[in-house]
C-alpha positions in Angstrom: 204.9 16.4 218.0 202.8 13.3 218.2 201.8 11.7 214.9 198.1 10.6 215.0 195.5 9.3 212.7 191.7 9.3 213.2 190.4 6.2 215.0 187.9 6.0 212.1 190.8 5.7 209.6 193.1 3.6 211.8 191.9 0.2 210.6 192.3 1.2 207.0 195.4 0.2 205.2 196.9 0.8 201.7 196.6 -2.8 200.7 195.2 -3.9 197.5 191.7 -5.4 197.1 192.8 -9.0 197.8 194.5 -8.0 201.1 191.5 -5.9 202.2 189.2 -8.8 201.5 191.4 -11.2 203.5 191.5 -8.8 206.5 187.7 -8.4 206.3 187.1 -12.1 206.4 189.2 -12.5 209.5 187.1 -10.0 211.3 183.9 -12.1 211.2 180.4 -11.0 210.3 179.6 -8.9 213.3 182.9 -7.1 213.5 182.8 -6.5 209.8 179.4 -4.9 210.1 180.5 -2.6 212.9 183.8 -1.8 211.2 181.9 -0.6 208.1 179.5 1.5 210.2 181.5 3.5 212.8 178.4 5.5 213.9 176.7 2.2 214.9 179.8 1.2 216.8 179.8 4.5 218.6 176.2 4.0 219.6 177.0 0.5 220.9 179.9 1.9 223.0 177.6 4.6 224.5 174.9 1.9 225.2 177.4 -0.3 227.0 178.5 2.6 229.1 174.9 3.5 230.1 174.3 -0.2 231.0 177.4 -0.2 233.2 176.5 3.1 235.1 172.8 2.4 235.2 172.9 1.3 238.9 174.7 4.5 239.8 172.1 6.6 237.9 169.2 4.8 239.7 170.9 5.2 243.1 171.8 8.9 242.5 168.2 9.6 241.3 166.8 8.1 244.5 169.1 10.2 246.5 168.3 13.4 244.6 171.8 13.9 243.3 170.9 15.2 239.9 174.3 16.8 239.3 175.9 13.3 239.3 173.3 12.1 236.8 174.0 15.2 234.6 177.7 14.5 234.6 177.2 10.8 233.7 175.0 11.9 230.8 177.7 14.4 229.6 180.2 11.6 229.7 177.9 9.4 227.6 177.6 12.1 225.0 181.3 12.8 224.9 182.0 9.2 224.0 180.5 10.0 220.5 183.5 12.2 220.0 186.2 9.7 221.0 187.1 9.0 217.4 187.8 12.6 216.5 189.1 14.2 219.8 190.3 11.3 221.9 192.7 13.2 224.2 190.2 16.0 224.9 187.5 13.4 225.6 189.9 11.6 228.1 190.5 14.9 229.9 186.8 15.7 230.1 185.8 12.3 231.4 188.6 12.2 234.0 187.4 15.5 235.4 183.7 14.4 235.2 184.5 11.2 237.1 186.1 13.2 239.9 182.9 15.3 240.1 180.6 12.2 240.0 182.7 10.6 242.8 182.5 13.7 245.0 178.7 14.1 244.4 177.8 10.4 244.7 180.7 8.4 246.3 178.8 5.1 246.2 178.5 4.8 242.4 179.7 1.7 240.6 181.5 1.5 237.2 181.9 5.2 237.2 185.3 4.9 235.5 183.8 2.9 232.5 183.9 6.1 230.4 187.7 6.2 230.8 188.0 2.6 229.5 186.5 3.5 226.1 188.3 6.9 225.8 191.7 5.5 226.8 191.3 2.7 224.3 190.6 5.3 221.6 193.8 7.2 222.6 195.9 4.1 222.5 194.6 3.1 219.1 195.7 6.3 217.4 198.8 7.5 219.4 202.1 5.9 220.3 202.4 3.5 223.2 204.4 6.0 225.3 201.8 8.7 224.8 199.0 6.3 225.6 200.5 5.1 228.8 201.3 8.7 230.0 197.7 9.7 229.2 196.4 6.7 231.1 198.5 7.6 234.1 197.4 11.3 234.1 193.8 10.3 233.8 193.9 7.8 236.6 195.8 9.8 239.2 192.9 12.3 240.1 190.2 9.8 240.9 192.7 7.3 242.4 194.1 10.0 244.7 190.5 11.0 245.6 189.9 7.4 246.9 193.2 7.1 248.6 193.3 10.5 250.3 189.6 11.1 251.0 189.0 7.5 252.0 185.6 7.4 250.1 184.3 3.8 249.8 181.3 2.8 247.7 180.5 -0.1 250.0 181.2 1.6 253.4 177.8 0.5 254.8 178.5 -3.2 254.2 181.1 -4.6 256.5 182.4 -8.1 255.6 183.7 -8.8 259.1 182.0 -7.9 262.4 185.3 -7.2 264.1 186.3 -4.5 261.6 185.2 -0.9 262.2 183.5 1.2 259.6 186.5 3.5 259.4 188.9 0.7 258.7 186.6 -0.8 256.1 186.3 2.6 254.3 190.1 2.7 254.1 190.3 -0.8 252.8 187.6 -0.3 250.2 189.0 3.0 249.1 192.4 1.5 248.4 190.7 -1.4 246.6 188.6 0.9 244.5 191.5 3.1 243.6 193.6 0.1 242.7 190.9 -1.5 240.6 190.3 1.8 238.7 194.0 2.1 237.9 194.2 -1.6 236.9 191.1 -1.4 234.6 192.5 1.8 232.9 195.8 0.0 232.3 193.9 -3.0 230.8 191.9 -0.7 228.5 195.0 1.1 227.3 196.8 -2.2 226.8 194.0 -3.5 224.6 194.2 -0.3 222.5 198.0 -0.6 222.1 197.5 -4.2 221.0 194.9 -3.2 218.4 197.2 -0.5 217.1 200.1 -2.8 216.8 198.0 -5.3 214.9 196.8 -2.6 212.5 200.3 -1.4 212.0 201.4 -4.9 211.2 198.6 -5.2 208.6 199.7 -1.9 207.1 203.3 -3.1 206.9 202.2 -6.3 205.2 200.0 -4.3 202.8 202.8 -1.9 202.0 205.2 -4.8 201.4 202.6 -6.4 199.1 202.2 -3.1 197.2 206.0 -2.7 196.9 206.3 -6.2 195.6 203.6 -5.5 193.1 205.3 -2.3 192.0 208.7 -4.1 191.7 207.0 -6.8 189.7 205.4 -4.2 187.5 208.7 -2.5 186.9 210.4 -5.8 186.1 207.7 -6.6 183.6 207.9 -3.2 182.0 211.7 -3.6 181.7 211.3 -7.0 180.2 208.8 -5.7 177.7 210.9 -2.7 176.9 213.9 -5.0 176.4 212.0 -7.3 174.1 210.6 -4.4 172.1 214.0 -2.9 171.7 215.4 -6.2 170.4 212.5 -6.6 168.0 212.3 -3.1 166.7 216.0 -2.3 166.6 216.8 -5.5 164.8 213.9 -5.5 162.3 214.2 -1.8 161.4 218.0 -2.1 160.9 217.6 -5.1 158.6 214.7 -3.5 156.7 216.7 -0.3 156.2 219.6 -2.3 154.9 217.4 -4.4 152.6 215.6 -1.3 151.2 218.9 0.4 150.5 220.2 -2.7 148.8 217.1 -3.0 146.7 217.4 0.6 145.6 220.9 -0.2 144.4 220.3 -3.4 142.5 216.8 -2.8 141.1 218.1 -1.4 137.8 221.0 -3.7 137.4 219.4 -7.0 138.5 215.6 -6.8 138.9 215.4 -10.5 139.9 217.8 -10.0 142.7 215.9 -6.8 143.8 212.7 -8.9 143.9 214.4 -11.4 146.3 215.6 -8.5 148.5 212.1 -7.0 148.6 210.6 -10.4 149.5 213.1 -10.6 152.4 212.1 -7.1 153.4 208.5 -8.1 153.5 209.2 -11.2 155.5 211.3 -9.3 158.0 208.4 -6.8 158.5 205.9 -9.5 159.0 208.1 -11.3 161.5 208.6 -8.0 163.4 204.8 -7.5 163.6 204.3 -11.1 164.9 207.0 -10.5 167.5 205.5 -7.3 168.6 202.1 -8.9 168.9 203.6 -11.7 171.0 205.3 -9.2 173.3 202.3 -6.9 173.7 199.9 -9.8 174.0 200.9 -10.3 177.7 199.4 -6.8 178.4 195.9 -8.0 177.4 193.7 -10.6 178.9 194.9 -14.1 179.7 192.9 -15.8 177.0 195.0 -18.0 174.7 195.9 -16.6 171.3 194.1 -17.9 168.3 196.5 -18.3 165.4 193.6 -18.9 163.0 192.4 -15.4 163.8 195.8 -13.9 163.1 196.8 -13.7 166.7 200.5 -14.4 167.4 201.3 -16.9 170.2 202.4 -15.2 173.4 205.1 -17.7 174.4 208.8 -17.2 173.5 209.3 -18.1 169.9 212.7 -19.8 169.8 212.4 -23.0 167.9 214.5 -25.2 165.7 214.4 -22.8 162.8 214.5 -19.4 164.5 218.2 -18.8 164.7 218.7 -20.2 161.1 216.1 -17.7 159.9 217.8 -15.0 161.8 221.2 -15.7 160.2 219.6 -16.0 156.8 218.0 -12.6 157.3 221.3 -11.0 158.1 222.9 -12.7 155.1 220.2 -11.3 152.9 220.9 -7.8 154.3 224.5 -8.2 153.2 226.4 -9.5 156.2 228.9 -12.3 155.5 227.8 -14.4 158.5 229.6 -17.6 159.4 228.2 -19.8 162.2 229.8 -22.6 164.2 228.9 -24.6 167.2 231.0 -26.9 169.3 230.2 -29.1 172.2 226.9 -30.7 173.2 223.7 -29.1 171.9 222.0 -26.5 174.0 219.3 -27.4 176.5 215.7 -27.4 175.6 214.8 -24.6 178.0 212.9 -22.1 175.9 213.9 -19.1 178.0 217.6 -20.0 177.7 217.2 -20.4 173.9 215.6 -17.0 173.7 218.5 -15.5 175.6 221.0 -17.0 173.2 218.8 -15.8 170.3 218.5 -12.2 171.5 222.3 -11.9 172.3 223.1 -13.1 168.8 220.4 -10.9 167.3 221.6 -7.7 169.1 225.2 -8.3 168.3 224.6 -8.8 164.6 222.3 -5.8 164.5 225.1 -3.6 165.8 227.5 -5.1 163.2 225.0 -4.3 160.4 224.3 -0.9 161.7 227.9 0.3 162.4 230.3 -2.1 160.7 232.1 -1.0 157.6 234.4 -2.8 155.1 233.3 -6.2 156.4 234.6 -9.3 154.9 233.6 -11.8 157.6 231.3 -12.0 160.7 231.8 -15.1 162.9 229.2 -16.4 165.3 230.5 -19.1 167.6 228.6 -20.9 170.2 230.6 -23.2 172.5 229.2 -25.4 175.3 231.5 -26.9 177.9 229.8 -28.7 180.7 227.6 -26.0 182.4 229.0 -23.0 180.5 227.9 -21.7 177.2 230.0 -19.1 175.5 228.7 -16.9 172.6 231.2 -15.0 170.5 230.3 -12.6 167.7 233.3 -11.2 165.9 233.6 -9.0 162.8 236.7 -7.8 161.0 235.3 -4.5 159.8 235.9 -1.0 160.8 233.6 1.7 162.0 232.2 -0.2 165.0 235.0 0.7 167.3 234.9 4.4 166.4 231.1 4.4 166.9 231.1 2.7 170.3 229.4 4.8 172.8 231.2 5.6 176.0 230.0 4.1 179.2 229.3 0.6 177.9 226.1 1.3 176.1 225.2 0.3 172.6 227.2 2.1 169.9 226.0 5.5 169.0 225.8 7.1 165.6 228.3 5.5 163.3 229.4 6.1 159.8 226.1 5.2 158.4 224.3 7.8 160.5 221.9 5.3 162.2 221.8 6.2 165.9 221.3 3.5 168.5 219.2 3.7 171.6 221.9 2.9 174.2 219.9 -0.1 175.4 221.5 -2.9 173.5 224.5 -3.9 175.6 222.7 -3.2 178.9 219.8 -5.5 177.7 222.3 -8.2 176.8 223.8 -7.9 180.2 220.4 -8.2 181.9 219.6 -11.3 179.9 223.0 -12.9 180.7 222.6 -12.0 184.4 219.6 -14.2 184.6 221.9 -17.2 184.1 224.7 -15.9 186.2 226.6 -14.8 183.1 228.5 -11.8 181.8 228.7 -9.8 178.5 231.8 -8.0 177.3 232.1 -5.9 174.2 235.1 -4.2 172.8 237.7 -4.0 170.0 239.0 -7.3 168.8 242.7 -8.1 168.9 243.0 -8.3 165.1 240.7 -5.4 164.4 237.0 -5.2 164.2 234.6 -5.7 167.1 233.9 -8.5 169.4 231.0 -9.4 171.7 231.4 -12.2 174.2 228.7 -13.6 176.4 229.2 -16.3 179.0 226.1 -18.1 180.4 225.9 -20.6 183.1 223.4 -23.5 183.0 221.8 -24.4 186.3 220.8 -27.9 187.2 217.2 -27.5 186.2 218.0 -26.7 182.5 221.1 -28.8 181.9 219.1 -31.9 181.0 217.8 -32.3 177.6 219.0 -30.9 174.3 217.7 -28.3 171.8 217.7 -28.2 168.1 217.3 -24.5 168.0 220.9 -23.9 166.9 221.3 -25.8 163.7 223.6 -27.2 162.6 224.6 -28.6 166.0 228.3 -28.7 165.1 230.6 -27.7 162.3 230.3 -24.5 160.4 227.5 -22.8 158.4 228.1 -20.9 155.3 
């Protein structure tokens, strides 16, 4: 079965608006006008055909061969259908041209109808099908000239030494050859147009696929950011609210501090969510005075310190240390470090039990940055989800989403790094992330991770 498309629809592609506009500009004003008005183009084709066969129509009318004129008129009308039934139109015109040649052997440009119809076939069908159709359409009239020796110029001898019979044979062969050659040219033009349109469709499909991949990547990025923000903030807020409920009667002052930290964590989470979701709106810059959060990554000199303070307020005995040169100033890299530490500590807070110490170590050696988050508690190992995802429901009954560890791996993968999570040698749970700095971000330092060296309480 031959796969076809309408000639009317053949130029159309699945490209987006920008690609369609580019293709339209390349066509030029006249071609663009005719492309948008196929009926007008059909009328132009029929008019061109009538101009080409007009001498034959006049000559046949003078000779009283009205049957030939009727066939030529039928061919002209059939060209209006070449977009919708190109193969049937080719078959009809091939038979009509044989009839015109038999009725009026001296006609000129009689095969012009085949040019337009073969072009239409080549535009919508495969190359092999188009060439076979051209050959089948050419054979009848070509054989008629070759075998019947009918010459349209038999009364005009170019050389006095040649007989009329010899000249008829020569002109018949020349006429048959020219008809075959012109049909091949028309088919070749249609094949070329089809290939160009297929190429445009491939480019448009590639552009659409690239856009879809970009959209999927952006959705994954937003989902990863939302997971980090929501999972961390809610976990800390739940821990703070539980702690406030415990100490509110015994130590109201301490409870007030916990509630203040709870409020601050909630406001920070809202600001982070606005920042992430802001990219889904227009490109206008955010106005902090109007309460709009900035949309750029928020890692700064105080962000990690505030993060650690929040976990300490929630009850985690966090100890931080950094060795080696300070981290680079690249904001995306800082955000990656921040998110890995955030996700690791969130899982410790959610699942760890009987904790006495949680160590966060950041080590930079040349172009390698290693992040270790190690706790000495219990519960995290038992709650670890199979398959490498985030831990599932632990002793505290707070289920995870299964996106934490995969999200950390995706972030580390951007910098050619890896993330490993599993039981620590001396008990507890350990998360290790290894990131590689490329040449574009090794220069410069960052003050995001303060203190730059030594230990934090």
